[in-house]
N, CA, C and O atoms as a DFTB+ gen file, in Angstrom:
280 C
 N C O
     1  1     -16.266      35.348     -24.697
     2  2     -15.121      35.437     -23.824
     3  2     -15.523      35.442     -22.346
     4  3     -14.675      35.559     -21.461
     5  1     -16.793      35.316     -22.101
     6  2     -17.252      35.327     -20.711
     7  2     -16.628      34.162     -19.913
     8  3     -16.256      34.322     -18.751
     9  1     -16.524      33.002     -20.557
    10  2     -15.927      31.835     -19.900
    11  2     -14.485      32.085     -19.500
    12  3     -14.053      31.684     -18.420
    13  1     -13.730      32.760     -20.389
    14  2     -12.341      33.064     -20.073
    15  2     -12.248      34.000     -18.857
    16  3     -11.376      33.833     -18.005
    17  1     -13.140      34.969     -18.788
    18  2     -13.135      35.901     -17.645
    19  2     -13.441      35.154     -16.352
    20  3     -12.825      35.421     -15.320
    21  1     -14.391      34.221     -16.402
    22  2     -14.721      33.455     -15.189
    23  2     -13.524      32.586     -14.798
    24  3     -13.163      32.520     -13.623
    25  1     -12.909      31.919     -15.780
    26  2     -11.755      31.067     -15.501
    27  2     -10.611      31.881     -14.911
    28  3     -10.031      31.492     -13.897
    29  1     -10.283      33.003     -15.537
    30  2      -9.208      33.858     -15.053
    31  2      -9.483      34.366     -13.646
    32  3      -8.568      34.460     -12.828
    33  1     -10.746      34.695     -13.357
    34  2     -11.109      35.130     -12.013
    35  2     -10.931      34.032     -10.985
    36  3     -10.481      34.278      -9.865
    37  1     -11.292      32.804     -11.380
    38  2     -11.151      31.668     -10.440
    39  2      -9.671      31.398     -10.153
    40  3      -9.310      31.087      -9.019
    41  1      -8.830      31.512     -11.152
    42  2      -7.384      31.311     -10.944
    43  2      -6.842      32.421     -10.059
    44  3      -6.062      32.155      -9.145
    45  1      -7.242      33.668     -10.317
    46  2      -6.780      34.799      -9.531
    47  2      -7.215      34.649      -8.073
    48  3      -6.493      35.068      -7.168
    49  1      -8.384      34.056      -7.838
    50  2      -8.905      33.874      -6.471
    51  2      -8.235      32.678      -5.771
    52  3      -8.481      32.430      -4.591
    53  1      -7.406      31.957      -6.490
    54  2      -6.710      30.837      -5.868
    55  2      -7.536      29.546      -5.843
    56  3      -7.195      28.615      -5.113
    57  1      -8.625      29.475      -6.636
    58  2      -9.442      28.266      -6.656
    59  2      -8.821      27.150      -7.467
    60  3      -9.099      25.975      -7.229
    61  1      -7.977      27.513      -8.429
    62  2      -7.282      26.523      -9.267
    63  2      -5.831      26.908      -9.418
    64  3      -5.475      28.086      -9.374
    65  1      -5.015      25.924      -9.593
    66  2      -3.588      26.150      -9.909
    67  2      -3.366      25.651     -11.320
    68  3      -3.918      24.622     -11.708
    69  1      -2.564      26.367     -12.095
    70  2      -2.269      25.946     -13.453
    71  2      -0.759      25.853     -13.638
    72  3       0.012      26.512     -12.940
    73  1      -0.357      25.019     -14.594
    74  2       1.037      24.876     -14.996
    75  2       1.095      24.771     -16.499
    76  3       0.149      24.288     -17.121
    77  1       2.173      25.209     -17.092
    78  2       2.347      24.974     -18.539
    79  2       2.376      23.470     -18.802
    80  3       2.884      22.706     -17.981
    81  1       1.831      23.042     -19.947
    82  2       1.774      21.613     -20.270
    83  2       3.139      20.964     -20.319
    84  3       3.264      19.772     -20.037
    85  1       4.187      21.736     -20.676
    86  2       5.508      21.103     -20.755
    87  2       6.104      20.803     -19.381
    88  3       7.133      20.134     -19.287
    89  1       5.471      21.290     -18.320
    90  2       5.932      20.992     -16.966
    91  2       5.112      19.870     -16.312
    92  3       5.366      19.508     -15.163
    93  1       4.144      19.328     -17.032
    94  2       3.280      18.291     -16.491
    95  2       3.638      16.952     -17.124
    96  3       3.762      16.862     -18.346
    97  1       3.804      15.930     -16.326
    98  2       4.074      14.602     -16.837
    99  2       2.842      13.750     -16.696
   100  3       2.263      13.785     -15.610
   101  1       2.375      12.998     -17.648
   102  2       2.958      12.737     -18.947
   103  2       2.700      13.806     -19.992
   104  3       3.245      13.705     -21.091
   105  1       1.908      14.812     -19.715
   106  2       1.812      15.989     -20.555
   107  2       0.924      15.872     -21.776
   108  3      -0.001      15.062     -21.828
   109  1       1.231      16.698     -22.747
   110  2       0.379      16.879     -23.932
   111  2       0.266      15.616     -24.757
   112  3      -0.782      15.382     -25.358
   113  1       1.298      14.790     -24.812
   114  2       1.229      13.544     -25.588
   115  2       0.078      12.655     -25.091
   116  3      -0.648      12.072     -25.896
   117  1      -0.081      12.557     -23.799
   118  2      -1.167      11.738     -23.247
   119  2      -2.526      12.351     -23.565
   120  3      -3.468      11.630     -23.891
   121  1      -2.635      13.664     -23.475
   122  2      -3.906      14.333     -23.790
   123  2      -4.294      14.073     -25.246
   124  3      -5.455      13.793     -25.543
   125  1      -3.309      14.166     -26.158
   126  2      -3.578      13.911     -27.572
   127  2      -3.964      12.459     -27.801
   128  3      -4.857      12.179     -28.601
   129  1      -3.311      11.531     -27.116
   130  2      -3.623      10.117     -27.246
   131  2      -5.066       9.834     -26.797
   132  3      -5.813       9.149     -27.496
   133  1      -5.445      10.355     -25.652
   134  2      -6.782      10.152     -25.128
   135  2      -7.839      10.781     -26.043
   136  3      -8.894      10.188     -26.269
   137  1      -7.561      11.965     -26.562
   138  2      -8.508      12.627     -27.458
   139  2      -8.692      11.828     -28.744
   140  3      -9.814      11.686     -29.230
   141  1      -7.616      11.313     -29.290
   142  2      -7.701      10.510     -30.503
   143  2      -8.505       9.244     -30.258
   144  3      -9.323       8.862     -31.095
   145  1      -8.289       8.587     -29.127
   146  2      -9.051       7.395     -28.785
   147  2     -10.543       7.710     -28.658
   148  3     -11.387       6.945     -29.125
   149  1     -10.857       8.828     -28.032
   150  2     -12.262       9.213     -27.867
   151  2     -12.931       9.457     -29.205
   152  3     -14.042       8.986     -29.450
   153  1     -12.247      10.199     -30.074
   154  2     -12.814      10.503     -31.397
   155  2     -13.046       9.217     -32.168
   156  3     -14.105       9.034     -32.767
   157  1     -12.068       8.329     -32.159
   158  2     -12.168       7.061     -32.885
   159  2     -13.326       6.245     -32.337
   160  3     -14.126       5.708     -33.104
   161  1     -13.420       6.150     -31.042
   162  2     -14.456       5.340     -30.387
   163  2     -15.853       5.895     -30.693
   164  3     -16.808       5.127     -30.812
   165  1     -15.978       7.213     -30.821
   166  2     -17.294       7.826     -31.027
   167  2     -17.612       8.124     -32.494
   168  3     -18.577       8.833     -32.782
   169  1     -16.820       7.597     -33.413
   170  2     -17.036       7.918     -34.817
   171  2     -18.414       7.533     -35.331
   172  3     -18.994       8.248     -36.148
   173  1     -18.949       6.395     -34.855
   174  2     -20.280       5.997     -35.336
   175  2     -21.342       6.976     -34.885
   176  3     -22.314       7.202     -35.606
   177  1     -21.181       7.565     -33.702
   178  2     -22.111       8.580     -33.242
   179  2     -21.983       9.861     -34.067
   180  3     -22.983      10.504     -34.383
   181  1     -20.753      10.224     -34.411
   182  2     -20.521      11.415     -35.245
   183  2     -21.196      11.208     -36.607
   184  3     -21.849      12.112     -37.129
   185  1     -21.032      10.014     -37.171
   186  2     -21.670       9.710     -38.466
   187  2     -23.204       9.754     -38.358
   188  3     -23.867      10.236     -39.276
   189  1     -23.758       9.272     -37.281
   190  2     -25.200       9.287     -37.086
   191  2     -25.736      10.701     -36.967
   192  3     -26.856      10.972     -37.399
   193  1     -24.966      11.599     -36.395
   194  2     -25.391      13.010     -36.226
   195  2     -25.594      13.729     -37.548
   196  3     -26.353      14.695     -37.630
   197  1     -24.895      13.243     -38.604
   198  2     -24.991      13.904     -39.904
   199  2     -26.405      13.833     -40.456
   200  3     -26.792      14.706     -41.233
   201  1     -27.181      12.839     -40.091
   202  2     -28.515      12.699     -40.629
   203  2     -29.613      12.811     -39.569
   204  3     -30.762      12.451     -39.824
   205  1     -29.278      13.288     -38.435
   206  2     -30.231      13.391     -37.328
   207  2     -31.167      14.559     -37.535
   208  3     -30.718      15.668     -37.825
   209  1     -32.474      14.328     -37.391
   210  2     -33.457      15.409     -37.467
   211  2     -33.828      15.813     -38.887
   212  3     -33.190      15.408     -39.859
   213  1     -34.887      16.630     -38.979
   214  2     -35.367      17.109     -40.274
   215  2     -35.617      18.579     -40.207
   216  3     -36.008      19.107     -39.167
   217  1     -35.388      19.265     -41.343
   218  2     -35.766      20.682     -41.450
   219  2     -37.273      20.765     -41.695
   220  3     -37.933      19.746     -41.898
   221  1     -37.809      21.983     -41.673
   222  2     -39.238      22.182     -41.893
   223  2     -39.701      21.636     -43.239
   224  3     -40.835      21.175     -43.368
   225  1     -38.829      21.687     -44.239
   226  2     -39.218      21.182     -45.572
   227  2     -39.004      19.695     -45.729
   228  3     -39.177      19.171     -46.829
   229  1     -38.627      18.980     -44.652
   230  2     -38.467      17.548     -44.682
   231  2     -37.091      17.049     -45.047
   232  3     -36.853      15.841     -45.026
   233  1     -36.164      17.950     -45.386
   234  2     -34.797      17.532     -45.698
   235  2     -34.014      17.319     -44.420
   236  3     -34.309      17.930     -43.393
   237  1     -33.003      16.441     -44.481
   238  2     -32.209      16.192     -43.277
   239  2     -31.489      17.430     -42.738
   240  3     -30.974      18.246     -43.503
   241  1     -31.464      17.552     -41.447
   242  2     -30.741      18.627     -40.770
   243  2     -29.691      17.991     -39.898
   244  3     -29.961      17.632     -38.752
   245  1     -28.502      17.850     -40.427
   246  2     -27.429      17.208     -39.678
   247  2     -26.958      18.064     -38.512
   248  3     -26.876      19.288     -38.612
   249  1     -26.653      17.402     -37.415
   250  2     -26.065      18.090     -36.264
   251  2     -24.578      18.290     -36.527
   252  3     -23.969      17.542     -37.293
   253  1     -24.006      19.287     -35.897
   254  2     -22.592      19.575     -36.105
   255  2     -21.731      18.469     -35.527
   256  3     -22.131      17.762     -34.602
   257  1     -20.551      18.337     -36.088
   258  2     -19.542      17.408     -35.604
   259  2     -18.910      18.026     -34.357
   260  3     -18.287      19.082     -34.467
   261  1     -19.040      17.421     -33.189
   262  2     -18.496      18.034     -31.976
   263  2     -16.974      18.096     -31.929
   264  3     -16.402      18.755     -31.060
   265  1     -16.313      17.406     -32.868
   266  2     -14.863      17.398     -32.886
   267  2     -14.281      18.375     -33.895
   268  3     -13.068      18.413     -34.102
   269  1     -15.161      19.182     -34.534
   270  2     -14.705      20.208     -35.477
   271  2     -15.171      21.567     -34.974
   272  3     -16.204      21.676     -34.314
   273  1     -14.402      22.597     -35.292
   274  2     -14.816      23.959     -34.910
   275  2     -16.038      24.375     -35.700
   276  3     -16.158      24.051     -36.882
   277  1     -16.951      25.095     -35.053
   278  2     -18.174      25.542     -35.769
   279  2     -17.894      26.488     -36.900
   280  3     -18.821      26.935     -37.576
């Protein structure tokens, strides 16, 4: 939660202004569209991460999918 504390402090200090997403045009629909395009475009890299690297015993050690929660 350290990141949240830093972000909240920066907002309180007036370094950033925030608005609810429903008050921003084009809003959340555009964010979702861009995120979906990024995930689709990077799918081959996500697939390659599954087999990247080796464990000490020589078995594959896949890297996590950056688009899924750990």
